[in-house]
C-alpha positions as a Markdown table, in Angstrom:
| # | Residue | x | y | z |
|---|---|---|---|---|
| 1 | Unk | -25.7 | -41.7 | -13.3 |
| 2 | Unk | -28.8 | -41.4 | -11.2 |
| 3 | Unk | -30.3 | -38.1 | -10.1 |
| 4 | Unk | -29.3 | -38.8 | -6.5 |
| 5 | Unk | -25.7 | -39.5 | -7.4 |
| 6 | Unk | -25.5 | -36.3 | -9.5 |
| 7 | Unk | -27.0 | -34.3 | -6.6 |
| 8 | Unk | -24.5 | -35.9 | -4.2 |
| 9 | Unk | -21.6 | -35.1 | -6.5 |
| 10 | Unk | -22.7 | -31.5 | -6.9 |
| 11 | Unk | -23.2 | -31.1 | -3.1 |
| 12 | Unk | -19.6 | -32.3 | -2.6 |
| 13 | Unk | -18.2 | -30.0 | -5.3 |
| 14 | Unk | -19.7 | -26.8 | -3.8 |
| 15 | Unk | -17.6 | -26.9 | -0.6 |
| 16 | Unk | -14.4 | -27.6 | -2.6 |
| 17 | Unk | -15.1 | -24.8 | -5.0 |
| 18 | Unk | -15.7 | -22.4 | -2.0 |
| 19 | Unk | -12.4 | -23.5 | -0.4 |
| 20 | Unk | -10.6 | -22.8 | -3.7 |
| 21 | Unk | -12.2 | -19.4 | -4.0 |
| 22 | Unk | -11.2 | -18.5 | -0.4 |
| 23 | Unk | -7.6 | -19.3 | -1.1 |
| 24 | Unk | -7.7 | -17.3 | -4.4 |
| 25 | Unk | -9.5 | -14.3 | -2.9 |
| 26 | Unk | -6.5 | -12.4 | -1.4 |
| 27 | Unk | -4.2 | -12.6 | -4.4 |
| 28 | Unk | -7.0 | -11.9 | -6.8 |
| 29 | Unk | -8.2 | -8.9 | -4.8 |
| 30 | Unk | -4.6 | -7.6 | -4.5 |
| 31 | Unk | -4.1 | -8.0 | -8.3 |
| 32 | Unk | -7.5 | -6.2 | -8.9 |
| 33 | Unk | -6.4 | -3.3 | -6.6 |
| 34 | Unk | -3.0 | -3.0 | -8.2 |
| 35 | Unk | -4.5 | -2.9 | -11.7 |
| 36 | Unk | -7.4 | -0.5 | -10.9 |
| 37 | Unk | -6.0 | 1.5 | -8.0 |
| 38 | Unk | -9.1 | 0.5 | -6.0 |
| 39 | Unk | -8.8 | 1.1 | -2.3 |
| 40 | Unk | -6.0 | 3.6 | -2.7 |
| 41 | Unk | -3.5 | 1.1 | -4.2 |
| 42 | Unk | -0.9 | 3.0 | -6.0 |
| 43 | Unk | 0.6 | 2.1 | -9.3 |
| 44 | Unk | 4.2 | 1.0 | -10.0 |
| 45 | Unk | 5.9 | 3.0 | -12.7 |
| 46 | Unk | 8.9 | 1.9 | -14.7 |
| 47 | Unk | 9.8 | 5.4 | -16.0 |
| 48 | Unk | 9.2 | 9.1 | -15.1 |
| 49 | Unk | 6.2 | 10.9 | -16.5 |
| 50 | Unk | 6.4 | 12.1 | -20.1 |
| 51 | Unk | 5.3 | 15.7 | -19.1 |
| 52 | Unk | 5.0 | 18.0 | -16.2 |
| 53 | Unk | 2.0 | 20.3 | -15.8 |
| 54 | Unk | 1.6 | 23.6 | -14.0 |
| 55 | Unk | -1.1 | 22.2 | -11.7 |
| 56 | Unk | 0.2 | 21.6 | -8.2 |
| 57 | Unk | -0.8 | 18.9 | -5.8 |
| 58 | Unk | 0.1 | 18.6 | -2.1 |
| 59 | Unk | 1.4 | 15.2 | -1.0 |
| 60 | Unk | 1.3 | 14.3 | 2.7 |
| 61 | Unk | 3.2 | 11.4 | 4.2 |
| 62 | Unk | 1.8 | 9.2 | 7.0 |
| 63 | Unk | 3.8 | 6.6 | 9.0 |
| 64 | Unk | 2.3 | 3.9 | 11.3 |
| 65 | Unk | 3.4 | 0.7 | 13.0 |
| 66 | Unk | 1.1 | -2.2 | 13.9 |
| 67 | Unk | 0.6 | -3.2 | 17.5 |
| 68 | Unk | 3.6 | -5.1 | 18.8 |
| 69 | Unk | 6.2 | -3.7 | 16.4 |
| 70 | Unk | 8.7 | -1.9 | 18.6 |
| 71 | Unk | 9.7 | 0.7 | 16.0 |
| 72 | Unk | 9.4 | 4.4 | 15.7 |
| 73 | Unk | 8.6 | 5.4 | 12.1 |
| 74 | Unk | 8.2 | 8.9 | 10.7 |
| 75 | Unk | 8.5 | 10.8 | 7.4 |
| 76 | Unk | 11.4 | 13.2 | 7.1 |
| 77 | Unk | 9.0 | 15.9 | 5.8 |
| 78 | Unk | 5.3 | 15.6 | 6.5 |
| 79 | Unk | 4.3 | 17.4 | 3.3 |
| 80 | Unk | 5.6 | 18.4 | -0.2 |
| 81 | Unk | 4.0 | 20.3 | -3.0 |
| 82 | Unk | 4.7 | 19.0 | -6.5 |
| 83 | Unk | 3.5 | 19.7 | -10.0 |
| 84 | Unk | 1.6 | 16.9 | -11.7 |
| 85 | Unk | 4.2 | 14.7 | -13.5 |
| 86 | Unk | 7.1 | 16.0 | -11.4 |
| 87 | Unk | 9.2 | 13.4 | -9.6 |
| 88 | Unk | 9.1 | 13.5 | -5.9 |
| 89 | Unk | 11.6 | 12.1 | -3.4 |
| 90 | Unk | 10.6 | 11.4 | 0.2 |
| 91 | Unk | 12.4 | 9.8 | 3.1 |
| 92 | Unk | 11.0 | 7.9 | 6.0 |
| 93 | Unk | 13.1 | 7.1 | 9.1 |
| 94 | Unk | 12.6 | 3.9 | 11.1 |
| 95 | Unk | 14.3 | 3.0 | 14.4 |
| 96 | Unk | 14.2 | -0.3 | 16.3 |
| 97 | Unk | 13.5 | 0.7 | 19.9 |
| 98 | Unk | 13.7 | -2.8 | 21.3 |
| 99 | Unk | 16.6 | -4.8 | 22.6 |
| 100 | Unk | 16.2 | -7.5 | 20.0 |
| 101 | Unk | 16.5 | -7.7 | 16.2 |
| 102 | Unk | 13.1 | -7.1 | 14.5 |
| 103 | Unk | 12.1 | -7.9 | 10.9 |
| 104 | Unk | 9.1 | -6.0 | 9.6 |
| 105 | Unk | 7.5 | -5.2 | 6.2 |
| 106 | Unk | 5.5 | -2.2 | 5.1 |
| 107 | Unk | 2.2 | -2.0 | 3.3 |
| 108 | Unk | 0.8 | 1.2 | 1.8 |
| 109 | Unk | -2.2 | 3.0 | 0.5 |
| 110 | Unk | -3.2 | 6.4 | -0.9 |
| 111 | Unk | -6.1 | 8.6 | 0.1 |
| 112 | Unk | -8.4 | 9.8 | -1.3 |
| 113 | Unk | -8.7 | 6.3 | -2.8 |
| 114 | Unk | -9.8 | 7.7 | -6.2 |
| 115 | Unk | -6.3 | 9.1 | -6.7 |
| 116 | Unk | -4.7 | 5.6 | -6.4 |
| 117 | Unk | -4.6 | 5.0 | -10.1 |
| 118 | Unk | -2.7 | 8.3 | -10.6 |
| 119 | Unk | -0.1 | 7.9 | -7.8 |
| 120 | Unk | 3.0 | 6.3 | -9.5 |
| 121 | Unk | 5.8 | 4.9 | -7.5 |
| 122 | Unk | 9.2 | 4.5 | -9.2 |
| 123 | Unk | 11.0 | 3.2 | -6.0 |
| 124 | Unk | 9.5 | 2.0 | -2.8 |
| 125 | Unk | 10.4 | 0.1 | 0.4 |
| 126 | Unk | 7.0 | -1.6 | 0.6 |
| 127 | Unk | 6.6 | -5.4 | 0.7 |
| 128 | Unk | 10.3 | -5.9 | 1.4 |
| 129 | Unk | 11.4 | -7.4 | 4.7 |
| 130 | Unk | 13.6 | -5.0 | 6.7 |
| 131 | Unk | 15.6 | -6.2 | 9.7 |
| 132 | Unk | 16.9 | -3.7 | 12.2 |
| 133 | Unk | 19.2 | -4.6 | 15.1 |
| 134 | Unk | 18.5 | -3.1 | 18.6 |
| 135 | Unk | 18.7 | 0.7 | 18.4 |
| 136 | Unk | 19.4 | 0.7 | 14.6 |
| 137 | Unk | 17.9 | 3.3 | 12.4 |
| 138 | Unk | 17.4 | 3.3 | 8.6 |
| 139 | Unk | 16.4 | 5.9 | 6.0 |
| 140 | Unk | 13.9 | 4.6 | 3.5 |
| 141 | Unk | 13.4 | 6.4 | 0.2 |
| 142 | Unk | 10.2 | 6.7 | -1.9 |
| 143 | Unk | 10.4 | 8.1 | -5.5 |
| 144 | Unk | 7.1 | 8.9 | -7.0 |
| 145 | Unk | 5.0 | 11.2 | -9.2 |
| 146 | Unk | 1.3 | 12.0 | -9.6 |
| 147 | Unk | 0.4 | 11.2 | -13.2 |
| 148 | Unk | -0.4 | 14.3 | -15.3 |
| 149 | Unk | -3.5 | 12.5 | -16.7 |
| 150 | Unk | -5.2 | 13.2 | -13.3 |
| 151 | Unk | -5.8 | 16.7 | -14.8 |
| 152 | Unk | -8.2 | 15.3 | -17.4 |
| 153 | Unk | -10.3 | 13.2 | -15.0 |
| 154 | Unk | -13.3 | 15.2 | -13.8 |
| 155 | Unk | -13.9 | 12.8 | -11.0 |
| 156 | Unk | -10.8 | 14.1 | -9.2 |
| 157 | Unk | -11.2 | 17.8 | -9.9 |
| 158 | Unk | -11.8 | 18.4 | -6.2 |
| 159 | Unk | -8.5 | 16.8 | -5.1 |
| 160 | Unk | -5.8 | 19.2 | -4.0 |
| 161 | Unk | -3.9 | 16.9 | -1.7 |
| 162 | Unk | -3.0 | 13.2 | -1.4 |
| 163 | Unk | -1.8 | 11.2 | 1.6 |
| 164 | Unk | 0.7 | 8.4 | 1.1 |
| 165 | Unk | 0.4 | 6.1 | 4.2 |
| 166 | Unk | 2.7 | 3.3 | 5.2 |
| 167 | Unk | 2.2 | 0.8 | 8.0 |
| 168 | Unk | 4.9 | -1.6 | 9.2 |
| 169 | Unk | 3.9 | -5.1 | 10.4 |
| 170 | Unk | 6.2 | -7.7 | 11.9 |
| 171 | Unk | 7.3 | -10.1 | 9.1 |
| 172 | Unk | 5.1 | -13.1 | 9.0 |
| 173 | Unk | 2.2 | -11.3 | 10.7 |
| 174 | Unk | -1.3 | -12.3 | 9.6 |
| 175 | Unk | -2.2 | -8.7 | 9.6 |
| 176 | Unk | -0.1 | -8.2 | 6.5 |
| 177 | Unk | -2.4 | -10.4 | 4.5 |
| 178 | Unk | -5.4 | -8.6 | 6.0 |
| 179 | Unk | -4.0 | -5.2 | 5.0 |
| 180 | Unk | -3.3 | -6.4 | 1.5 |
| 181 | Unk | -6.9 | -7.7 | 1.3 |
| 182 | Unk | -8.2 | -4.2 | 2.2 |
| 183 | Unk | -9.0 | -4.8 | 5.8 |
| 184 | Unk | -8.0 | -2.1 | 8.2 |
| 185 | Unk | -5.7 | -2.2 | 11.2 |
| 186 | Unk | -5.5 | 0.3 | 14.0 |
| 187 | Unk | -2.1 | 2.1 | 14.0 |
| 188 | Unk | -0.3 | 2.6 | 17.3 |
| 189 | Unk | 1.6 | 5.7 | 16.2 |
| 190 | Unk | 1.2 | 8.2 | 13.5 |
| 191 | Unk | 2.9 | 11.3 | 12.3 |
């Protein structure tokens, strides 16, 4: 193969490789965030913590809806205090304020972001389509704990409170993919 032909082949391969990388970026970034807790991504636990410590942490709950989603969304209680390793149960209430059925899906994050690897969710309503009829309300539970190993990480010694934030997007909305990729959206209502 001549030098010109090899150069031409390489020049054609670069755009194809870039296109493939672009399609793989969102799922790879999401996987990276889920594994590392980067960007405030919480962890999914399969069982409760093995121990409970005396150290207490305050957990705040935040609720948002993306522009165009005609829902009200708020936590039942804005704040709870829990011991590290203690199971927490929180409820959010969502209501469709429109005159049409609306299907939406929630994404989440935790701040400060460095606590993401320690925030363990046992049950969550995130990434599940929810359809509400006009005027219908629904209570959505979250079961979680803050991993007791947080107490041994000197990088989070200053953390006394954590905020769990959810945002509902209309199902099929491109903003969902952007939120999962770590891009920010501007909430229209917050509690």
